[in-house]
C-alpha positions, 0 to 999 in steps of 0.5 A, a space after each residue: 769481726 766475723 769468722 769465715 765459715 768452713 764447711 765439712 769436706 765434700 766430694 768435689 764433683 758433687 759439690 762443684 755441680 751444685 747451684 749457688 747464689 754466691 760467687 765461687 772462686 778457685 785459685 789457679 796459676 793457669 787462670 786468665 784473671 788475677 784475683 786482685 783485678 777481679 776484686 778491684 772490679 767487683 763490690 764486696 760480697 759473700 764468696 766461696 773459695 776453693 782451696 786445692 789439695 797439695 799440688 793443686 787442682 788438676 786441669 780436669 777439676 779446673 775445667 769441671 769447676 769453670 763449666 759449673 760457674 766457678 771463677 778461676 783466678 790467679 794469684 801470680 805464678 807462685 804455687 801456695 801451699 794448702 796450709 797458707 793459700 786460704 790465709 793468703 786469699 782472705 788477706 788479699 780480699 781484706 786488703 781490697 775490700 776493707 778490713 785493714 784500714 
């Protein structure tokens, strides 16, 4: 029973270059790893999620993120709207790591 922390908007390139102790995940339909597969292979832990703008992150933004340790994960070929992507990701995480028993 803990709400997610939502931070204020920040400059993308500045934020992505910050060193973090938590796993950072960016959704991308071009990613080689599915979010579900990654969740199944890793224990429950704090995560930072990058939810993109309408139309998604650009290939350059994805490359910058991956170069700075952000894990790119796919949720299938469907492109989710900005308003629903966060809820879909959190629901997927809860389904794999608990919370819906």
